[in-house]
Kinemage of the C-alpha trace (Angstrom):
@kinemage 1
@onewidth
@group {chain A} dominant
@subgroup {mainchain}
@vectorlist {calphas} color= white
{ca met a 1} P -43.546 -48.601 -52.897
{ca pro a 2} L -43.547 -45.461 -55.400
{ca val a 3} L -40.645 -43.226 -54.627
{ca lys a 4} L -42.866 -40.156 -53.903
{ca thr a 5} L -44.730 -42.167 -51.305
{ca gln a 6} L -41.645 -43.534 -49.669
{ca asn a 7} L -40.029 -40.033 -49.477
{ca thr a 8} L -43.360 -38.788 -47.945
{ca leu a 9} L -43.371 -41.517 -45.270
{ca glu a 10} L -39.636 -40.922 -44.506
{ca glu a 11} L -40.244 -37.264 -44.082
{ca ala a 12} L -43.090 -37.961 -41.758
{ca arg a 13} L -41.068 -40.421 -39.617
{ca gln a 14} L -38.276 -37.856 -39.401
{ca leu a 15} L -40.775 -35.115 -38.186
{ca leu a 16} L -42.343 -37.511 -35.785
{ca ala a 17} L -39.034 -38.352 -34.345
{ca glu a 18} L -38.683 -34.501 -33.631
{ca cys a 19} L -42.029 -34.432 -31.971
{ca val a 20} L -41.691 -33.059 -28.416
{ca leu a 21} L -43.002 -36.233 -26.909
{ca phe a 22} L -39.946 -38.227 -28.094
{ca arg a 23} L -37.083 -35.685 -27.940
{ca gly a 24} L -35.807 -37.214 -24.666
{ca leu a 25} L -35.306 -40.645 -26.254
{ca ser a 26} L -32.242 -41.977 -27.854
{ca ser a 27} L -31.808 -41.985 -31.591
{ca glu a 28} L -32.022 -45.743 -31.484
{ca glu a 29} L -35.295 -45.541 -29.275
{ca arg a 30} L -36.912 -42.999 -31.695
{ca lys a 31} L -36.103 -44.935 -34.842
{ca ala a 32} L -37.489 -48.064 -33.323
{ca leu a 33} L -40.733 -46.483 -32.528
{ca val a 34} L -41.286 -44.061 -35.509
{ca thr a 35} L -40.617 -46.767 -38.071
{ca arg a 36} L -44.039 -48.068 -37.241
{ca ala a 37} L -45.811 -44.733 -38.078
{ca arg a 38} L -48.114 -44.433 -40.773
{ca thr a 39} L -49.484 -41.175 -42.307
{ca arg a 40} L -53.087 -39.934 -43.050
{ca asn a 41} L -54.198 -36.826 -44.753
{ca phe a 42} L -57.312 -34.576 -43.723
{ca ala a 43} L -59.137 -31.886 -45.531
{ca pro a 44} L -60.332 -28.648 -43.561
{ca gly a 45} L -63.200 -29.451 -41.435
{ca asp a 46} L -62.683 -33.130 -41.297
{ca thr a 47} L -63.303 -34.954 -37.960
{ca ile a 48} L -60.197 -36.810 -36.809
{ca phe a 49} L -61.948 -38.451 -33.828
{ca leu a 50} L -64.881 -37.541 -31.543
{ca met a 51} L -65.231 -37.747 -27.773
{ca gly a 52} L -66.269 -41.266 -26.611
{ca glu a 53} L -64.729 -43.081 -29.554
{ca pro a 54} L -62.053 -45.831 -28.793
{ca gly a 55} L -58.571 -44.479 -28.441
{ca asp a 56} L -56.564 -46.900 -30.568
{ca ser a 57} L -53.941 -44.320 -31.886
{ca met a 58} L -52.102 -41.209 -31.214
{ca met a 59} L -51.146 -38.702 -33.759
{ca ala a 60} L -48.364 -36.087 -34.385
{ca val a 61} L -49.216 -33.127 -36.611
{ca leu a 62} L -46.806 -33.080 -39.603
{ca lys a 63} L -48.421 -30.317 -41.587
{ca gly a 64} L -51.513 -28.072 -40.867
{ca thr a 65} L -53.385 -27.247 -37.711
{ca val a 66} L -55.666 -29.433 -35.614
{ca arg a 67} L -58.373 -28.155 -33.017
{ca ile a 68} L -58.933 -30.167 -29.853
{ca ser a 69} L -62.343 -29.218 -28.249
{ca ala a 70} L -64.925 -30.508 -25.876
{ca pro a 71} L -68.614 -29.996 -26.180
{ca ser a 72} L -70.449 -28.551 -23.166
{ca pro a 73} L -74.106 -30.020 -22.105
{ca glu a 74} L -75.480 -26.839 -23.539
{ca gly a 75} L -74.124 -27.529 -26.866
{ca lys a 76} L -71.391 -25.002 -26.825
{ca glu a 77} L -67.714 -25.752 -27.745
{ca ile a 78} L -64.661 -25.194 -25.569
{ca val a 79} L -61.378 -25.204 -27.464
{ca leu a 80} L -58.823 -26.906 -25.352
{ca ala a 81} L -55.829 -26.627 -27.775
{ca ile a 82} L -54.734 -25.794 -31.175
{ca met a 83} L -52.062 -28.275 -32.326
{ca gln a 84} L -49.274 -27.051 -34.636
{ca pro a 85} L -46.666 -29.102 -36.624
{ca gly a 86} L -44.505 -30.990 -34.287
{ca glu a 87} L -47.160 -31.314 -31.590
{ca phe a 88} L -49.014 -34.648 -30.692
{ca phe a 89} L -52.378 -35.508 -29.449
{ca gly a 90} L -54.618 -38.465 -28.688
{ca glu a 91} L -51.994 -39.913 -26.268
{ca ile a 92} L -54.444 -40.114 -23.229
{ca ala a 93} L -56.816 -42.668 -24.615
{ca leu a 94} L -53.899 -44.544 -26.139
{ca leu a 95} L -52.121 -44.916 -22.869
{ca asp a 96} L -55.105 -45.870 -20.663
{ca gly a 97} L -57.153 -47.661 -23.360
{ca lys a 98} L -60.311 -45.841 -22.682
{ca glu a 99} L -62.512 -43.577 -24.815
{ca arg a 100} L -61.324 -40.233 -26.255
{ca ser a 101} L -61.661 -37.427 -23.839
{ca ala a 102} L -62.301 -34.639 -26.577
{ca asp a 103} L -62.973 -34.046 -30.322
{ca ala a 104} L -60.259 -33.417 -32.692
{ca lys a 105} L -60.945 -31.761 -36.118
{ca ala a 106} L -58.782 -30.355 -38.899
{ca met a 107} L -58.796 -26.658 -39.102
{ca thr a 108} L -56.669 -26.628 -42.357
{ca ala a 109} L -55.492 -29.479 -44.677
{ca cys a 110} L -53.528 -31.698 -42.460
{ca thr a 111} L -51.066 -34.468 -42.702
{ca leu a 112} L -50.854 -36.687 -39.392
{ca ala a 113} L -48.458 -39.262 -38.424
{ca met a 114} L -50.281 -42.127 -36.622
{ca leu a 115} L -48.955 -44.602 -34.197
{ca asp a 116} L -51.090 -47.422 -33.058
{ca arg a 117} L -51.663 -48.203 -29.442
{ca arg a 118} L -50.312 -51.817 -29.652
{ca asp a 119} L -46.976 -50.568 -31.120
{ca val a 120} L -46.550 -47.773 -28.653
{ca leu a 121} L -47.331 -50.110 -25.762
{ca ala a 122} L -44.906 -52.708 -26.977
{ca phe a 123} L -42.326 -50.224 -27.536
{ca leu a 124} L -42.754 -48.960 -23.944
{ca glu a 125} L -42.671 -52.514 -22.628
{ca gln a 126} L -39.299 -52.971 -24.239
{ca asn a 127} L -38.030 -49.476 -23.261
{ca arg a 128} L -39.007 -48.756 -19.718
{ca gly a 129} L -36.683 -45.785 -19.480
{ca ala a 130} L -38.901 -43.795 -22.143
{ca trp a 131} L -41.737 -43.600 -19.700
{ca phe a 132} L -39.991 -40.776 -17.559
{ca arg a 133} L -39.870 -38.447 -20.630
{ca ile a 134} L -43.477 -39.312 -21.631
{ca val a 135} L -44.810 -38.648 -18.263
{ca glu a 136} L -42.728 -35.298 -17.986
{ca val a 137} L -44.486 -34.178 -21.380
{ca leu a 138} L -47.714 -35.122 -20.153
{ca cys a 139} L -47.450 -33.282 -17.030
{ca glu a 140} L -46.422 -30.113 -18.933
{ca arg a 141} L -49.573 -30.440 -20.926
{ca leu a 142} L -51.624 -30.870 -17.920
{ca arg a 143} L -50.237 -27.737 -16.333
{ca arg a 144} L -51.039 -25.795 -19.513
{ca thr a 145} L -54.665 -27.139 -19.538
{ca thr a 146} L -54.931 -26.274 -15.875
{ca val a 147} L -53.835 -22.660 -16.529
{ca gln a 148} L -56.316 -22.231 -19.317
{ca ile a 149} L -59.370 -23.532 -17.294
{ca thr a 150} L -58.223 -21.327 -14.318
{ca glu a 151} L -58.067 -18.189 -16.493
{ca val a 152} L -61.545 -18.948 -17.880
{ca ala a 153} L -62.743 -19.219 -14.420
{ca leu a 154} L -61.162 -16.342 -12.668
{ca leu a 155} L -60.124 -13.721 -15.181
{ca glu a 156} L -62.030 -10.961 -17.150
{ca met a 157} L -62.547 -11.661 -20.812
{ca pro a 158} L -60.149 -9.076 -22.056
{ca val a 159} L -57.362 -10.449 -19.867
{ca arg a 160} L -58.155 -13.910 -21.123
{ca leu a 161} L -58.154 -12.865 -24.752
{ca ala a 162} L -54.706 -11.095 -24.357
{ca lys a 163} L -53.259 -14.195 -22.753
{ca ala a 164} L -54.684 -16.275 -25.370
{ca leu a 165} L -53.200 -14.074 -28.293
{ca leu a 166} L -49.752 -14.009 -26.610
{ca arg a 167} L -49.644 -17.796 -26.425
{ca ile a 168} L -50.906 -18.463 -29.760
{ca ser a 169} L -48.404 -15.946 -31.232
{ca asp a 170} L -45.614 -17.583 -29.480
{ca ala a 171} L -46.649 -20.958 -30.994
{ca glu a 172} L -46.645 -19.536 -34.445
{ca ala a 173} L -43.311 -17.814 -33.849
{ca lys a 174} L -41.717 -21.280 -33.751
{ca leu a 175} L -42.919 -21.810 -37.279
{ca ser a 176} L -42.581 -18.450 -38.777
{ca ala a 177} L -40.349 -15.364 -38.502
{ca ser a 178} L -43.497 -13.252 -38.910
{ca pro a 179} L -46.244 -14.848 -36.712
{ca thr a 180} L -49.874 -14.228 -37.429
{ca ile a 181} L -52.738 -15.512 -35.702
{ca lys a 182} L -55.146 -17.105 -38.287
{ca leu a 183} L -58.223 -17.910 -36.228
{ca ser a 184} L -61.743 -16.539 -36.706
{ca gln a 185} L -63.073 -14.463 -33.943
{ca arg a 186} L -65.588 -17.320 -33.266
{ca glu a 187} L -62.681 -19.731 -32.844
{ca leu a 188} L -61.054 -17.246 -30.372
{ca gly a 189} L -64.274 -17.123 -28.436
{ca his a 190} L -64.300 -20.874 -28.100
{ca ile a 191} L -60.734 -20.756 -26.699
{ca val a 192} L -61.517 -18.090 -24.035
{ca gly a 193} L -65.113 -18.915 -23.176
{ca ala a 194} L -66.638 -15.684 -24.738
{ca thr a 195} L -69.097 -14.767 -27.520
{ca arg a 196} L -67.836 -13.771 -30.983
{ca glu a 197} L -69.282 -10.302 -30.487
{ca ser a 198} L -67.313 -9.785 -27.222
{ca val a 199} L -64.107 -10.790 -28.987
{ca asn a 200} L -64.851 -8.557 -31.884
{ca lys a 201} L -65.369 -5.381 -29.535
{ca cys a 202} L -61.936 -6.203 -27.763
{ca leu a 203} L -60.062 -6.730 -31.022
{ca arg a 204} L -61.497 -3.610 -32.686
{ca glu a 205} L -60.541 -1.555 -29.556
{ca trp a 206} L -57.161 -2.940 -29.413
{ca gln a 207} L -56.595 -2.339 -33.103
{ca arg a 208} L -57.601 1.320 -32.697
{ca gly a 209} L -55.019 1.554 -29.856
{ca lys a 210} L -52.467 -0.041 -32.267
{ca met a 211} L -51.773 -3.004 -30.000
{ca ile a 212} L -52.816 -5.381 -32.844
{ca arg a 213} L -53.429 -5.376 -36.698
{ca ile a 214} L -56.432 -7.159 -38.201
{ca asp a 215} L -56.218 -8.265 -41.839
{ca gly a 216} L -59.191 -10.425 -42.628
{ca val a 217} L -58.867 -13.381 -40.372
{ca ser a 218} L -55.374 -12.791 -39.608
{ca ile a 219} L -54.244 -11.048 -36.352
{ca thr a 220} L -50.636 -9.549 -35.823
{ca ile a 221} L -49.419 -8.416 -32.568
{ca glu a 222} L -48.010 -4.874 -33.223
{ca asp a 223} L -47.293 -3.758 -29.523
{ca arg a 224} L -46.470 -6.774 -27.530
{ca asp a 225} L -45.386 -4.775 -24.425
{ca ala a 226} L -48.902 -3.180 -24.165
{ca leu a 227} L -50.676 -6.524 -24.630
{ca glu a 228} L -48.419 -8.203 -22.146
{ca ala a 229} L -49.369 -5.351 -19.662
{ca leu a 230} L -52.917 -5.965 -20.224
{ca ala a 231} L -52.638 -9.702 -19.824
{ca gly a 232} L -50.850 -9.308 -16.637
{ca pro a 233} L -48.598 -11.810 -14.678
{ca pro a 234} L -49.014 -15.529 -15.241
{ca ile a 235} L -51.488 -17.407 -13.032
C-alpha cells in the first residue's frame, strides 16, 4: 500500500475512533472496530445514498458536510440534519437491516469512513457491552429530530429560523474559533420548512438590526443574546 494512502487510512481510522458513536467504548473496542473501516471521497452534490436503498453500511464524516433529507409526496425536501466532521449517519438501516429512511448527499467535497453492516454486527456480537453506548447516542439523535419536527409543527417561522441558526452555529463552533453558517437561503428554508423568500426577508431584517451579518452565502451571528431572545426557550 502506498505510504500516502496508508497514512490517509490511518488518519480516517483515528477520526472514526473519535466519532461520538464510539466514544464510550474502550480503546481496545474502538481499535477492533475501526480497523475494518474503509474510506470514500465524494464531490459536492454527489448522492451518497437514497431513501429506499439497502442499508449495508454506516458512515462517519471525516471531512466536509453531508445533508440528510427526506422528500415529501409533493416533491418538496425536508432537511433532517447537516452532518459535520466527527458525526455519523446511516446507522438505522445498518442496525435493522431495512431500507434507508432518508437521502444523503454531499454538500461539499467529503471524505467518509465506511463501516460495513456485517463488520459492525459481528463486532457487537462479540462486544455486547458496546450496545449501551450506541443506544444512548441513538436516543440523543431521536430527541433532536423530535425537537426539530415539533418546532416545524408548532412555532412561527422566524422562531424556527432563529433556533436553527443557533444550533448550526453551535455545531460550527466545535470546528472553528470563528463559526459561520455556510448554507444557502434555500437550504435554510428546507431545514425550517419555509420558502427561500420568507427566509430572505427574516435574514435581511435581522441584518438591519445587527443580529447577524451576511457575506454572500455565509451568515455570522453578531448579537447572540438578541437571537436567543427571539428563539425563546427550548421546547
